[in-house]
Backbone as XML, in Angstrom:
<?xml version="1.0"?>
<chain id="A" units="angstrom">
  <residue number="1" name="UNK">
    <atom name="N" x="91.742" y="105.030" z="119.405"/>
    <atom name="CA" x="91.390" y="103.662" z="119.090"/>
    <atom name="C" x="92.350" y="103.142" z="118.014"/>
  </residue>
  <residue number="2" name="UNK">
    <atom name="N" x="92.911" y="101.976" z="118.216"/>
    <atom name="CA" x="93.871" y="101.408" z="117.276"/>
    <atom name="C" x="93.170" y="100.854" z="116.044"/>
  </residue>
  <residue number="3" name="UNK">
    <atom name="N" x="93.689" y="101.212" z="114.890"/>
    <atom name="CA" x="93.167" y="100.696" z="113.628"/>
    <atom name="C" x="94.044" y="99.524" z="113.206"/>
  </residue>
  <residue number="4" name="UNK">
    <atom name="N" x="93.408" y="98.422" z="112.862"/>
    <atom name="CA" x="94.117" y="97.231" z="112.398"/>
    <atom name="C" x="93.894" y="97.084" z="110.905"/>
  </residue>
  <residue number="5" name="UNK">
    <atom name="N" x="94.783" y="96.327" z="110.255"/>
    <atom name="CA" x="94.717" y="96.137" z="108.807"/>
    <atom name="C" x="94.936" y="94.671" z="108.500"/>
  </residue>
  <residue number="6" name="UNK">
    <atom name="N" x="93.967" y="94.068" z="107.820"/>
    <atom name="CA" x="94.064" y="92.658" z="107.481"/>
    <atom name="C" x="93.049" y="92.339" z="106.390"/>
  </residue>
  <residue number="7" name="UNK">
    <atom name="N" x="93.409" y="91.486" z="105.454"/>
    <atom name="CA" x="92.485" y="91.011" z="104.420"/>
    <atom name="C" x="91.752" y="92.135" z="103.695"/>
  </residue>
  <residue number="8" name="UNK">
    <atom name="N" x="92.511" y="93.119" z="103.197"/>
    <atom name="CA" x="91.943" y="94.235" z="102.425"/>
    <atom name="C" x="90.896" y="95.017" z="103.203"/>
  </residue>
  <residue number="9" name="UNK">
    <atom name="N" x="91.164" y="95.197" z="104.487"/>
    <atom name="CA" x="90.222" y="95.914" z="105.344"/>
    <atom name="C" x="90.986" y="96.590" z="106.478"/>
  </residue>
  <residue number="10" name="UNK">
    <atom name="N" x="90.589" y="97.824" z="106.775"/>
    <atom name="CA" x="91.044" y="98.512" z="107.973"/>
    <atom name="C" x="89.877" y="98.447" z="108.951"/>
  </residue>
  <residue number="11" name="UNK">
    <atom name="N" x="90.158" y="98.189" z="110.215"/>
    <atom name="CA" x="89.052" y="98.048" z="111.166"/>
    <atom name="C" x="89.478" y="98.395" z="112.577"/>
  </residue>
  <residue number="12" name="UNK">
    <atom name="N" x="88.465" y="98.695" z="113.393"/>
    <atom name="CA" x="88.673" y="98.916" z="114.821"/>
    <atom name="C" x="87.796" y="97.922" z="115.560"/>
  </residue>
  <residue number="13" name="UNK">
    <atom name="N" x="88.292" y="97.492" z="116.713"/>
    <atom name="CA" x="87.514" y="96.539" z="117.496"/>
    <atom name="C" x="87.698" y="96.799" z="118.980"/>
  </residue>
  <residue number="14" name="UNK">
    <atom name="N" x="86.722" y="96.331" z="119.736"/>
    <atom name="CA" x="86.779" y="96.394" z="121.193"/>
    <atom name="C" x="86.319" y="95.036" z="121.704"/>
  </residue>
  <residue number="15" name="UNK">
    <atom name="N" x="87.097" y="94.448" z="122.579"/>
    <atom name="CA" x="86.782" y="93.121" z="123.123"/>
    <atom name="C" x="86.490" y="92.121" z="122.010"/>
  </residue>
  <residue number="16" name="UNK">
    <atom name="N" x="87.335" y="92.129" z="120.971"/>
    <atom name="CA" x="87.235" y="91.234" z="119.817"/>
    <atom name="C" x="85.974" y="91.437" z="118.968"/>
  </residue>
  <residue number="17" name="UNK">
    <atom name="N" x="85.255" y="92.529" z="119.192"/>
    <atom name="CA" x="84.074" y="92.823" z="118.380"/>
    <atom name="C" x="84.418" y="93.981" z="117.439"/>
  </residue>
  <residue number="18" name="UNK">
    <atom name="N" x="84.221" y="93.741" z="116.143"/>
    <atom name="CA" x="84.503" y="94.777" z="115.157"/>
    <atom name="C" x="83.453" y="95.879" z="115.256"/>
  </residue>
  <residue number="19" name="UNK">
    <atom name="N" x="83.927" y="97.116" z="115.443"/>
    <atom name="CA" x="83.009" y="98.241" z="115.617"/>
    <atom name="C" x="83.056" y="99.229" z="114.457"/>
  </residue>
  <residue number="20" name="UNK">
    <atom name="N" x="83.984" y="99.044" z="113.560"/>
    <atom name="CA" x="84.071" y="99.905" z="112.391"/>
    <atom name="C" x="85.024" y="99.304" z="111.390"/>
  </residue>
  <residue number="21" name="UNK">
    <atom name="N" x="84.735" y="99.526" z="110.088"/>
    <atom name="CA" x="85.625" y="98.972" z="109.077"/>
    <atom name="C" x="85.546" y="99.764" z="107.781"/>
  </residue>
  <residue number="22" name="UNK">
    <atom name="N" x="86.618" y="99.660" z="107.020"/>
    <atom name="CA" x="86.692" y="100.223" z="105.683"/>
    <atom name="C" x="87.271" y="99.118" z="104.808"/>
  </residue>
  <residue number="23" name="UNK">
    <atom name="N" x="86.507" y="98.702" z="103.806"/>
    <atom name="CA" x="86.937" y="97.620" z="102.919"/>
    <atom name="C" x="87.392" y="98.193" z="101.585"/>
  </residue>
  <residue number="24" name="UNK">
    <atom name="N" x="88.402" y="97.562" z="101.001"/>
    <atom name="CA" x="88.891" y="97.984" z="99.686"/>
    <atom name="C" x="89.278" y="96.764" z="98.865"/>
  </residue>
  <residue number="25" name="UNK">
    <atom name="N" x="89.311" y="96.967" z="97.553"/>
    <atom name="CA" x="89.716" y="95.920" z="96.628"/>
    <atom name="C" x="90.952" y="96.416" z="95.884"/>
  </residue>
  <residue number="26" name="UNK">
    <atom name="N" x="92.080" y="95.713" z="96.033"/>
    <atom name="CA" x="93.281" y="96.137" z="95.314"/>
    <atom name="C" x="93.261" y="95.607" z="93.879"/>
  </residue>
  <residue number="27" name="UNK">
    <atom name="N" x="93.706" y="96.441" z="92.949"/>
    <atom name="CA" x="93.828" y="96.021" z="91.549"/>
    <atom name="C" x="94.949" y="96.840" z="90.923"/>
  </residue>
  <residue number="28" name="UNK">
    <atom name="N" x="96.061" y="96.200" z="90.693"/>
    <atom name="CA" x="97.225" y="96.919" z="90.167"/>
    <atom name="C" x="97.650" y="97.994" z="91.142"/>
  </residue>
  <residue number="29" name="UNK">
    <atom name="N" x="97.741" y="99.254" z="90.659"/>
    <atom name="CA" x="98.137" y="100.323" z="91.575"/>
    <atom name="C" x="96.953" y="101.158" z="92.031"/>
  </residue>
  <residue number="30" name="UNK">
    <atom name="N" x="95.767" y="100.540" z="92.074"/>
    <atom name="CA" x="94.572" y="101.243" z="92.551"/>
    <atom name="C" x="93.923" y="100.450" z="93.682"/>
  </residue>
  <residue number="31" name="UNK">
    <atom name="N" x="93.563" y="101.180" z="94.741"/>
    <atom name="CA" x="92.773" y="100.599" z="95.828"/>
    <atom name="C" x="91.355" y="101.149" z="95.667"/>
  </residue>
  <residue number="32" name="UNK">
    <atom name="N" x="90.396" y="100.281" z="95.399"/>
    <atom name="CA" x="89.010" y="100.710" z="95.264"/>
    <atom name="C" x="88.333" y="100.551" z="96.615"/>
  </residue>
  <residue number="33" name="UNK">
    <atom name="N" x="88.018" y="101.674" z="97.248"/>
    <atom name="CA" x="87.345" y="101.640" z="98.553"/>
    <atom name="C" x="85.866" y="101.381" z="98.286"/>
  </residue>
  <residue number="34" name="UNK">
    <atom name="N" x="85.374" y="100.262" z="98.818"/>
    <atom name="CA" x="84.013" y="99.827" z="98.499"/>
    <atom name="C" x="82.999" y="100.090" z="99.601"/>
  </residue>
  <residue number="35" name="UNK">
    <atom name="N" x="83.460" y="100.153" z="100.851"/>
    <atom name="CA" x="82.486" y="100.275" z="101.939"/>
    <atom name="C" x="83.155" y="100.768" z="103.214"/>
  </residue>
  <residue number="36" name="UNK">
    <atom name="N" x="82.474" y="101.660" z="103.903"/>
    <atom name="CA" x="82.907" y="102.112" z="105.226"/>
    <atom name="C" x="81.705" y="101.999" z="106.147"/>
  </residue>
  <residue number="37" name="UNK">
    <atom name="N" x="81.918" y="101.433" z="107.320"/>
    <atom name="CA" x="80.818" y="101.260" z="108.270"/>
    <atom name="C" x="81.342" y="101.428" z="109.697"/>
  </residue>
  <residue number="38" name="UNK">
    <atom name="N" x="80.588" y="102.159" z="110.500"/>
    <atom name="CA" x="80.939" y="102.357" z="111.907"/>
    <atom name="C" x="79.694" y="102.074" z="112.735"/>
  </residue>
  <residue number="39" name="UNK">
    <atom name="N" x="79.858" y="101.344" z="113.829"/>
    <atom name="CA" x="78.709" y="101.002" z="114.666"/>
    <atom name="C" x="78.105" y="102.264" z="115.281"/>
  </residue>
  <residue number="40" name="UNK">
    <atom name="N" x="76.802" y="102.241" z="115.545"/>
    <atom name="CA" x="76.132" y="103.408" z="116.128"/>
    <atom name="C" x="76.774" y="103.890" z="117.429"/>
  </residue>
  <residue number="41" name="UNK">
    <atom name="N" x="77.332" y="102.988" z="118.214"/>
    <atom name="CA" x="77.914" y="103.412" z="119.500"/>
    <atom name="C" x="79.167" y="104.270" z="119.324"/>
  </residue>
  <residue number="42" name="UNK">
    <atom name="N" x="79.790" y="104.225" z="118.143"/>
    <atom name="CA" x="80.970" y="105.050" z="117.877"/>
    <atom name="C" x="80.659" y="106.215" z="116.935"/>
  </residue>
  <residue number="43" name="UNK">
    <atom name="N" x="79.410" y="106.331" z="116.556"/>
    <atom name="CA" x="79.001" y="107.390" z="115.634"/>
    <atom name="C" x="79.364" y="108.774" z="116.178"/>
  </residue>
  <residue number="44" name="UNK">
    <atom name="N" x="79.874" y="109.623" z="115.294"/>
    <atom name="CA" x="80.217" y="110.990" z="115.680"/>
    <atom name="C" x="81.548" y="111.149" z="116.398"/>
  </residue>
  <residue number="45" name="UNK">
    <atom name="N" x="82.319" y="110.069" z="116.503"/>
    <atom name="CA" x="83.603" y="110.131" z="117.214"/>
    <atom name="C" x="84.802" y="110.190" z="116.271"/>
  </residue>
  <residue number="46" name="UNK">
    <atom name="N" x="84.545" y="110.337" z="114.978"/>
    <atom name="CA" x="85.630" y="110.458" z="114.015"/>
    <atom name="C" x="86.271" y="109.154" z="113.594"/>
  </residue>
  <residue number="47" name="UNK">
    <atom name="N" x="85.645" y="108.028" z="113.934"/>
    <atom name="CA" x="86.242" y="106.731" z="113.606"/>
    <atom name="C" x="86.262" y="106.511" z="112.093"/>
  </residue>
  <residue number="48" name="UNK">
    <atom name="N" x="85.188" y="106.879" z="111.413"/>
    <atom name="CA" x="85.142" y="106.732" z="109.953"/>
    <atom name="C" x="86.253" y="107.531" z="109.291"/>
  </residue>
  <residue number="49" name="UNK">
    <atom name="N" x="86.454" y="108.758" z="109.733"/>
    <atom name="CA" x="87.518" y="109.596" z="109.185"/>
    <atom name="C" x="88.892" y="108.998" z="109.484"/>
  </residue>
  <residue number="50" name="UNK">
    <atom name="N" x="89.032" y="108.399" z="110.651"/>
    <atom name="CA" x="90.301" y="107.754" z="111.013"/>
    <atom name="C" x="90.578" y="106.571" z="110.075"/>
  </residue>
  <residue number="51" name="UNK">
    <atom name="N" x="89.538" y="105.816" z="109.738"/>
    <atom name="CA" x="89.706" y="104.689" z="108.820"/>
    <atom name="C" x="90.125" y="105.190" z="107.431"/>
  </residue>
  <residue number="52" name="UNK">
    <atom name="N" x="89.503" y="106.272" z="106.971"/>
    <atom name="CA" x="89.869" y="106.842" z="105.675"/>
    <atom name="C" x="91.315" y="107.339" z="105.712"/>
  </residue>
  <residue number="53" name="UNK">
    <atom name="N" x="91.708" y="107.975" z="106.797"/>
    <atom name="CA" x="93.079" y="108.441" z="106.946"/>
    <atom name="C" x="94.069" y="107.285" z="106.831"/>
  </residue>
  <residue number="54" name="UNK">
    <atom name="N" x="93.724" y="106.159" z="107.419"/>
    <atom name="CA" x="94.609" y="104.978" z="107.370"/>
    <atom name="C" x="94.758" y="104.449" z="105.942"/>
  </residue>
  <residue number="55" name="UNK">
    <atom name="N" x="93.657" y="104.373" z="105.185"/>
    <atom name="CA" x="93.766" y="103.856" z="103.812"/>
    <atom name="C" x="94.516" y="104.846" z="102.928"/>
  </residue>
  <residue number="56" name="UNK">
    <atom name="N" x="94.377" y="106.144" z="103.197"/>
    <atom name="CA" x="95.132" y="107.154" z="102.445"/>
    <atom name="C" x="96.629" y="106.971" z="102.702"/>
  </residue>
  <residue number="57" name="UNK">
    <atom name="N" x="97.016" y="106.820" z="103.956"/>
    <atom name="CA" x="98.437" y="106.634" z="104.277"/>
    <atom name="C" x="98.966" y="105.335" z="103.687"/>
  </residue>
  <residue number="58" name="UNK">
    <atom name="N" x="98.152" y="104.284" z="103.736"/>
    <atom name="CA" x="98.556" y="102.998" z="103.157"/>
    <atom name="C" x="98.786" y="103.156" z="101.646"/>
  </residue>
  <residue number="59" name="UNK">
    <atom name="N" x="97.877" y="103.849" z="100.972"/>
    <atom name="CA" x="98.032" y="104.067" z="99.525"/>
    <atom name="C" x="99.331" y="104.814" z="99.243"/>
  </residue>
  <residue number="60" name="UNK">
    <atom name="N" x="99.623" y="105.843" z="100.019"/>
    <atom name="CA" x="100.874" y="106.595" z="99.840"/>
    <atom name="C" x="102.086" y="105.687" z="100.034"/>
  </residue>
  <residue number="61" name="UNK">
    <atom name="N" x="102.066" y="104.916" z="101.121"/>
    <atom name="CA" x="103.199" y="104.039" z="101.442"/>
    <atom name="C" x="103.446" y="103.011" z="100.342"/>
  </residue>
  <residue number="62" name="UNK">
    <atom name="N" x="102.362" y="102.564" z="99.704"/>
    <atom name="CA" x="102.461" y="101.526" z="98.676"/>
    <atom name="C" x="102.561" y="102.100" z="97.260"/>
  </residue>
  <residue number="63" name="UNK">
    <atom name="N" x="102.509" y="103.437" z="97.129"/>
    <atom name="CA" x="102.582" y="104.065" z="95.814"/>
    <atom name="C" x="101.343" y="103.813" z="94.967"/>
  </residue>
  <residue number="64" name="UNK">
    <atom name="N" x="100.189" y="103.766" z="95.621"/>
    <atom name="CA" x="98.936" y="103.471" z="94.928"/>
    <atom name="C" x="97.997" y="104.680" z="94.988"/>
  </residue>
  <residue number="65" name="UNK">
    <atom name="N" x="96.967" y="104.644" z="94.161"/>
    <atom name="CA" x="95.942" y="105.673" z="94.209"/>
    <atom name="C" x="94.642" y="105.045" z="94.709"/>
  </residue>
  <residue number="66" name="UNK">
    <atom name="N" x="93.682" y="105.888" z="95.057"/>
    <atom name="CA" x="92.412" y="105.419" z="95.610"/>
    <atom name="C" x="91.271" y="105.795" z="94.681"/>
  </residue>
  <residue number="67" name="UNK">
    <atom name="N" x="90.446" y="104.801" z="94.380"/>
    <atom name="CA" x="89.183" y="105.011" z="93.684"/>
    <atom name="C" x="88.104" y="104.828" z="94.746"/>
  </residue>
  <residue number="68" name="UNK">
    <atom name="N" x="87.592" y="105.929" z="95.262"/>
    <atom name="CA" x="86.642" y="105.861" z="96.385"/>
    <atom name="C" x="85.223" y="105.680" z="95.865"/>
  </residue>
  <residue number="69" name="UNK">
    <atom name="N" x="84.785" y="104.448" z="95.763"/>
    <atom name="CA" x="83.411" y="104.141" z="95.353"/>
    <atom name="C" x="82.439" y="104.298" z="96.516"/>
  </residue>
  <residue number="70" name="UNK">
    <atom name="N" x="82.938" y="104.187" z="97.724"/>
    <atom name="CA" x="82.130" y="104.384" z="98.927"/>
    <atom name="C" x="81.851" y="105.885" z="99.076"/>
  </residue>
  <residue number="71" name="UNK">
    <atom name="N" x="80.580" y="106.278" z="99.146"/>
    <atom name="CA" x="80.252" y="107.709" z="99.249"/>
    <atom name="C" x="80.876" y="108.402" z="100.460"/>
  </residue>
  <residue number="72" name="UNK">
    <atom name="N" x="80.941" y="107.719" z="101.597"/>
    <atom name="CA" x="81.532" y="108.326" z="102.787"/>
    <atom name="C" x="83.018" y="108.604" z="102.561"/>
  </residue>
  <residue number="73" name="UNK">
    <atom name="N" x="83.750" y="107.595" z="102.117"/>
    <atom name="CA" x="85.193" y="107.756" z="101.894"/>
    <atom name="C" x="85.455" y="108.822" z="100.836"/>
  </residue>
  <residue number="74" name="UNK">
    <atom name="N" x="84.675" y="108.828" z="99.754"/>
    <atom name="CA" x="84.853" y="109.834" z="98.705"/>
    <atom name="C" x="84.650" y="111.231" z="99.280"/>
  </residue>
  <residue number="75" name="UNK">
    <atom name="N" x="83.618" y="111.400" z="100.096"/>
    <atom name="CA" x="83.348" y="112.705" z="100.694"/>
    <atom name="C" x="84.485" y="113.184" z="101.572"/>
  </residue>
  <residue number="76" name="UNK">
    <atom name="N" x="85.012" y="112.298" z="102.394"/>
    <atom name="CA" x="86.123" y="112.681" z="103.283"/>
    <atom name="C" x="87.356" y="113.056" z="102.467"/>
  </residue>
  <residue number="77" name="UNK">
    <atom name="N" x="87.676" y="112.255" z="101.462"/>
    <atom name="CA" x="88.868" y="112.532" z="100.652"/>
    <atom name="C" x="88.701" y="113.836" z="99.869"/>
  </residue>
  <residue number="78" name="UNK">
    <atom name="N" x="87.526" y="114.048" z="99.279"/>
    <atom name="CA" x="87.308" y="115.268" z="98.496"/>
    <atom name="C" x="87.316" y="116.525" z="99.365"/>
  </residue>
  <residue number="79" name="UNK">
    <atom name="N" x="86.898" y="116.413" z="100.633"/>
    <atom name="CA" x="86.854" y="117.576" z="101.529"/>
    <atom name="C" x="88.169" y="117.825" z="102.253"/>
  </residue>
  <residue number="80" name="UNK">
    <atom name="N" x="89.137" y="116.934" z="102.085"/>
    <atom name="CA" x="90.408" y="117.052" z="102.797"/>
    <atom name="C" x="91.526" y="117.300" z="101.780"/>
  </residue>
  <residue number="81" name="UNK">
    <atom name="N" x="91.943" y="118.554" z="101.639"/>
    <atom name="CA" x="92.947" y="118.886" z="100.609"/>
    <atom name="C" x="94.209" y="118.029" z="100.666"/>
  </residue>
  <residue number="82" name="UNK">
    <atom name="N" x="94.669" y="117.681" z="101.855"/>
    <atom name="CA" x="95.915" y="116.907" z="101.941"/>
    <atom name="C" x="95.758" y="115.451" z="101.506"/>
  </residue>
  <residue number="83" name="UNK">
    <atom name="N" x="94.522" y="115.006" z="101.206"/>
    <atom name="CA" x="94.303" y="113.647" z="100.705"/>
    <atom name="C" x="94.198" y="113.606" z="99.185"/>
  </residue>
  <residue number="84" name="UNK">
    <atom name="N" x="94.144" y="114.763" z="98.530"/>
    <atom name="CA" x="93.901" y="114.820" z="97.094"/>
    <atom name="C" x="94.971" y="114.093" z="96.280"/>
  </residue>
  <residue number="85" name="UNK">
    <atom name="N" x="96.185" y="113.994" z="96.812"/>
    <atom name="CA" x="97.273" y="113.384" z="96.060"/>
    <atom name="C" x="97.050" y="111.907" z="95.749"/>
  </residue>
  <residue number="86" name="UNK">
    <atom name="N" x="96.217" y="111.234" z="96.514"/>
    <atom name="CA" x="96.008" y="109.798" z="96.281"/>
    <atom name="C" x="94.719" y="109.494" z="95.529"/>
  </residue>
  <residue number="87" name="UNK">
    <atom name="N" x="93.883" y="110.491" z="95.304"/>
    <atom name="CA" x="92.601" y="110.264" z="94.636"/>
    <atom name="C" x="92.835" y="109.980" z="93.157"/>
  </residue>
  <residue number="88" name="UNK">
    <atom name="N" x="92.289" y="108.868" z="92.697"/>
    <atom name="CA" x="92.420" y="108.484" z="91.298"/>
    <atom name="C" x="91.642" y="109.474" z="90.428"/>
  </residue>
  <residue number="89" name="UNK">
    <atom name="N" x="92.277" y="109.923" z="89.349"/>
    <atom name="CA" x="91.616" y="110.871" z="88.442"/>
    <atom name="C" x="90.547" y="110.195" z="87.611"/>
  </residue>
</chain>
């Protein structure tokens, strides 16, 4: 599923309907991830993890760190050793 990025949000959609999203607030060199949501029909398919992966790569590309206020995003980043480099101390 293709992840799109617009207006401080990564999202997936089908037939123009948003089925999952990860929202963040940029401030200086920190991206504060505030919310991750995936529709029940995509639950268990790894879409949430894919959204977190996209924001991690975006942070790397932009030279920023992530402050994961969203419990889901924080859990994924903390459990994935290769994402630790972008986690704000």
